[in-house]
N, C-alpha and C positions, 0 to 999 in steps of 0.2 A: 451980044443979044442976050437980055434978062431971061432967066428962066422963070416960067410960070409958077406961081405960089404953090399950086398943088402939086406940081412934080419936086418943088423944092421941098415941100413937107414929105413927099414919099422918099426923096433922098436922106433926109435927115432922120427919118424913121428907120430907114435901112441900116443907116451907119449905128444909129443906138442899139438896135437888134443885134448887129454884129459884136458891138462890144460888150453887150451883156450876155452872150452865149449865143442861142439861137442856131445852131449848127444845122446846115443843109443835110440832106440824104448822104451824098457821098462823104462830106466830113463825118457824120456819125459812124460810117462803115469804116471809114480811115481810122477813128478812134478806137474801134474795137481792135483793129489789127495793131495799132500803136499799144494799147494796154495789154491785149490778151493773145496776140500772136494768131489769132483766129478771124477767118472773114465773115460777112453777114451770112452766109450759108453754112456755118459752123465748121467750115474745113480748115485744116490747120496749115499755117504757111510752113514751109521747109525753110530751114537755116543752115548755112555751113560754116564752120569754124576751123581755123588752124591751117598747117600745110604740112603733108596733104590735108585737104578739107575733108572734115569729117560731119555728115549729115546728122542734125539734131532737130527735134520738134521745135518750131516758132514758140510754142508756148513757154519753152525754157529758156528762150533768148528775146524777151520781148522788150522793145524799144525802151519803153518807161523803166525797166530795170536799171539801166545805166543811165540814160538821158535824164530821167525823172519824169514825173507827171507834167510838169510844164516845160519840159524840153530844154532846161538849163544845164543838166548834166549833174550827176551824184558822184563826187570823187569818193573812191573806194578801193582800197589795197594798192595804193599807190598808183593808180590810173585815174586821170581825170578825163572824162569822156567829153566830146564837143558840146557847145552850147549848139541846138539844132532849132531853135526857133528861128522862123523865117527871116525876121529882122537882123538876127547874126548871121544867117548863111548869105544873105543877098546884100551885104554891106557893099557899097560900090568900089571902095578901095580894097576889096579882098580881106582875107585873114591870114596872120601869121600865126602858127601854134607854138607852145612851148618847146617841142622838139626842133623848131627851125623851119619846119615843113610850111610852104607859102603856097597860096593859090588865088586865084580872082575869085569873084562872087559865083555863087551857084545860081542856076536858072531850074526850072522844073524838070527840063530833060536833063541836065547834069546831076541833079539829085537822084533822079530815077537810076542813071548809071551807077551812081555811089552805092545805092543800096543793093543792085544787082551784081555790080562787078568789083566793088570795093575800090573805086578809083576816085580821086577828088577833082575838082574843074581844070587842074594843070596835069593831070594823067598820073598823079602820084598815087602810089599804095596807101589805102588808109592804114590806121594802125592795126597791129595783128589781133588786138581785142574785140575789133569789130567784125561781127559776122556779115557774111553776104547772105542774100534771101532770094527765093525763088518763089513767084508768085504770078498768077495771072494778070495781064495789063490792066484790067479794069480795077483789080485789088490795089495794085501799083498807083493807079491814077488817085483812087480814094486816099490812100496813105499819104500821098504828097499833099492832096486837098486839105487833110487835117494837119499836116506840119505847118501849112500856111497860118494855122488858127489856134495851135496849141498853146502858145504864150497868153493868149487872152480868153482860152477857155475856162471861164470861171462858171461853176454850177450855180443854178438859181437858189434863193434862198440864205445866200451868204452875204453879208457886208462886213465891214471892219469891227463893228460893233454888235451884230446879231447873227443868229442862226435861227431861221424859222423852220419850226416843226409842225406837224400836223397829225391828226388823229381822225378816227370814224366811229360815230357812236350811234346806237338806236336812240330815238327820242319820242317815240310814240308806241302804244300798244303795251303788251305785256313785258317787253324789253326795255321799256322806257327807265325803269329803275336802274336796270344793268348799264344802260348808257351814261345816266348821271353820276353812278358811281365811278365809272371809268374815267370820265371827263374830270370830275373832282380830284380824283388821286393824281392824274396827270398833272392839271394845272397846279396843286399845289406842291408837286414834287419841284416843278420847275420854278415856281415862285421862290421855294427855299433855296434852290441852286443859285438862282439869280442874286438873291442877297448875300450869299457867300462869295459872288464876283463872277458867276457864270463859268464858262470854260475858255481858258485863255483869253480872259478879258472880255469875251462876248457872251451877251444876255441871250436866252433862250426866248423867242416869241411862238407861243402855241397856238395854233389855228385849230377849230374844231369844224368838221362837216358832220353831214346827218345822213344816215341811211335812207335809201329810197323805199319806195312801196314793192318794188320789184328788182330782181337782180339786173335787168337792163338799166334801170333808173340809178340804182346804185353805182353802178360802172360809170354811167354818163356823169353823174353827180362828182365821182371821185376825180375823173379825168379833167373837168373843168377846175375842180378845186385845186388841184396840184398845180395847174398852169396859172389861172388868175391870181392864187395865193403865194405864187412861186415858193412852193414847199420843197425844201432840201430834203428831208426825209420824213417817214412817217413812224408813229410809234404806238404800240398797245391797240391798234385799230380793230374793230368788230367787223371781221369780214366773214362770219359764219353765214353759208347760205350763197356765197358769192365767190367762193375760194379762189377756184381755177379762173374765174373771170377777170378778178382783181389782181392775182398773180400774173395774169397775162398782160394786163394793162400797165402795171407796174413796171414790169420788163421793157415793154414798150416806150414807156415814158422815162425809163433809167431813174425812178425813185426808189431808194432803199426803204424797206418796211422792217421793223424790229418788233418781235413779241406780238403777233396779231392773235386775237381770240378767235379761235376756230376749232372744229373737231376734227377737221380735214386737211392737215397740211398738205400742201400741193409739191412733192418733191420728185416727180418722175423726170423721165430723160426727154428732151435735155434740160440739165440742171437750171432752175430760175435762180440767178445769182442775187437778186435783189431782195428776196424775203429770207428773214431769219426767225425761224419759231423758238419758242422757248420749250414747249412740251410735245411729247407725243400725242397724236391723235388716235382715232378709233382703229386705225390699221395697224399703228405699232403697238397699241396696248393689246390687240387682239394676237398679234404675233409673240408678244410677250407670254401670253396665257397658253399658245401652241407650245413654245419652248418649255414652259412650266409643266404641260400636261404631259410631253413626251419623256419629261425626266422624273415625273412623281405618278403619273397615273396609268403609266403603259403596262399593266398588267398581262398575263398570257392571255391572248385571245381577245385583248381590246379592240373595239371597234368604234371609230371617231366619225361623227357626223357634223357637218357644218350647216345649219339652220339659219337661212337668211333672207330677208326681204328682196324682193326681184326687183331691185332698181340699181341705177349707177354706183350709188356708193356701196351698196350690199354686195355687188357682185365684185367690186376692186378690192373689199376687205376679204371677202370669201378667198380670193385668189393668193392674197397675202398669207392668210391662214394656213391654205393648203401648202403652200410652198416652204412656210416655216416649218410644219409638220414633216414634211418629207426630208427637209434639210436636217431635222432632228432625229431622223431614222423611224418615223412613223408611216409606214407604206400604206396603209388601209384608211383613206379619209373619203368619206361620201359627201357630195354635195346636193343639199335639198331647198330649192327654193321656195318662196310661197307669197302670194300677193297680200299685201297690208288690208286691203279693204275685204278680201276674203279669208282672212286668218281662220282657220278651221282647227282648233288645238285637239279636238277628239281624233280626227282623220289623220293629223300629223303624228300623234303618238301612237296610233295602230301601227302607221308605216315604219316609224323609226324602231319602236319595240320589235316588231315582227322582223326587222333585218338584223337583231342582235345588237344593237347601239347600245354601248354603255359609256360613252363620253360624247357630250353634245357641247360644240361651241354656238353659242345662240347670239345672234346678231339683231335682234328684235328689242322692242321695248321691254320695261320692268314688267308693265301690266300683261303683256303676252306671255312673259315667261311664268307669271303668277297663274294664268288660266291653263298654259301648259303642264305646269307641275301639278295644279288641282286634275287634270285628267289622268295624267300618268299616275298619281296616288290610286285613283280608282281601279287601276289595273295592276297596282303593284310593281311598276316599273320605276326604278329609281336611278336614273343614270347620273354620272357627275357632269355639272352643268357649269360651263365657264363662260362669263360675259364680260366686254368691257364697261367699266363703271360709267363711263360717258355716256352710254346707250341705256344704261339700267335705271338709274334713279334711286331714290331712296325707297320705293314701293317693293323694292325687292326684299327688303326685311319681313314683309308680310306674306311670303311664301309659306306654304304649308310646312309646319315643324317636321313633317314626316322626311323631308329633305336635309334635316341637319347633317352638317359635314360633308354635303354634297354639292354645294354652290360656292364658286369662286369667281372674284371679281378683279380686275386689274385697274392700278391707279397710276397715274404719271408722276405723282409725288405724294409724301404723307408728312404727317407732323413731325417725325424725328427727322426730317431735312431741315427743320426751322431751328437757327441757333437762338438760344434764349436772348442773347443779347440784340440779335435781330428782330426778333418778336417784340422787345421792350422798345426798340427803337420805332418799329412801326405803330405800336400802340400810343406812343407819344406824337407821333406824326398825325395820326388819326384823330387824336384828341385835340390837338392844336389848331387844325383845320377844320374840325366838325365834319369829318368824312362819315357819310351815312354807314350804318352797321350791317345793313343787307348787303348780300352779294360779296362776302368777303373774298371767296376765290377769286373772283374778277377782279376785286381790288388789289390783291396780292401780286396777281399775274401782271398788272399794269404798273404796279410799284416796281417789281422786278424787271420789267421791260425797259423803264425808264433807266434803271441802274445799269443795265447792259448797253443801253445805246450811249449813254454818258461814257462809259468805259471805252467803248470803240471810238467816240469822238476825242477823248483824251489821248488815246494811242494814236489816232491818225495825225495829231499835232496840229499846231497852229494853222498850217497852210492846207487844211483840210478841204477834200473834195468827195464827192460820192464813192469814187473809185477807191480812194484812200480808206474810207470808212469801211466799204467792203472788204477790203485786204486786211484791215485792222480787225474786224470781226472774224474773218476767215482764221486769224492767228489765235484766236480766244481759245485758252485750254484751262478747264475746270475751274471757270470764274465763278467764285461765290458770290451770290446775291445774300445768303443768310437766309433766305425764304424758300430756296427752290433745291432741287438736286444741283450739282456743280455744272456748269454750262460749258461745253465745248463745240466749236464748230470748225470748219475746215473747207478746203477747196471744192470736197466733193459731199460735205456735210451741212444741213441746213436746219436740223432739229437739235437744239442745245443739249436736252435731257434725252436722249434716244433710247427708251426703254420704258419699263414699268415695274411696279411692286405686285405682287399676287397676295390677297387676302382671302380668308375663308368667311362666309357669312355665318355668324352664329345666331341661328333662329330663335331658339329658345331665350336667348340674352338680348336679342334684337342689336347686335353690335358686329364689329368686324375685328378679324385676329390675323396678324402677319404670318404669312407661311412662306415667304421667299424674301430674299435680300433683292437688291436691285438687279434686274434682269436687262442687260442690254441686247439691243436687236440691231446690230449694224446692218 
């Protein structure tokens, strides 16, 4: 009987999807167990090794460590792990191992027994190097489902000749210039890289998406973009304002992002493994200020207050400052919120001065700080004021000269981080490609993000995958871009330059003077 054309088309489409990736939900859950030893609920699998069996965390004995990301085995230390691709496991004539051990083909049930009891289909004990695992039946089923796909699980955006990368830029309104600069830098960077042969003979194809008019629209656009364009990874994307939403989306879509442009890195618990930030955001900058103040401004009887806008980001940063102050030995920290639309500097000055505050961590804007300083000057109250630079802006230099020597700011990088040869390299690059002169900080950030991503891709090797890229980035230690502080990531660290410098605002000369070295805030 002939199969109807419509059904035949569906069958072909399904076969194509399977060959290209398109893991089912159980297969995705099984992949997480295979790669990380953790199930979809975040619960760690238990492994047992040796005789007598010693219990160890599954995250230390993950399948991919020995059998490889493709299931074909990674020979190491004289041990050659078995090929556990489903094609190898289910050979109809069975398998004969180098040790002489023989057994018939595996089935799903026999594979479950091997994982849990350490027995092959013939009932022989597996190699002593092979752990056994304890996990719920549904997790075991998910793992088997993924083993059936591990050999053909190829991430989107990869061909023999290309790697498809993406970025996200604003193209309308006041940020249009930022978006154009970001796009121009990345396009030019990968054009030069391709001219040099690409990465392991693969050329980079850059796709560009546009930010939406709202957080919801941006998230929806990015979701469609990474799927329709089959983007392997994102680089230098402008995610400010949609930080948490896009971080969550990329975790769901399993798409890595290197060097996003944002003031609020999303590094809470549980850790988002997909997003690698270059610099500290407002929270980390503020923590560096708190560490500096505890070391340098905590005179006898010093009283500190965190003055912050009463919104989600202000509350989160305030908690970080408070925690850092207490960690640094500053016991008395008062928190005073205000509503931006009803900012009343006169009332706030009276409240803080009356309470004896002499150190203020201010998380508002530069204009608000100027108004606060003006009212404080009228009362003769001159506390030390500390602000993260990403919040303050250049208008801070217009503060009343009466506050000379009283205002400090934190910066995630400074010009001394820039090696002369790297600066010359970038200037030549910008000149060659006619990169716009404006928004230099964004341009340097995008350029550095591309360098970090390329280093990760090189370390991941020719047989790169998203997971291999993540592991390679996690192993990056003090990588030098030449334009930023050294970049270090780790299994539990997603900000490359985790800290800030502190400078004193010289109001008389309207310049900034460094007053600290690099302050790390782990």
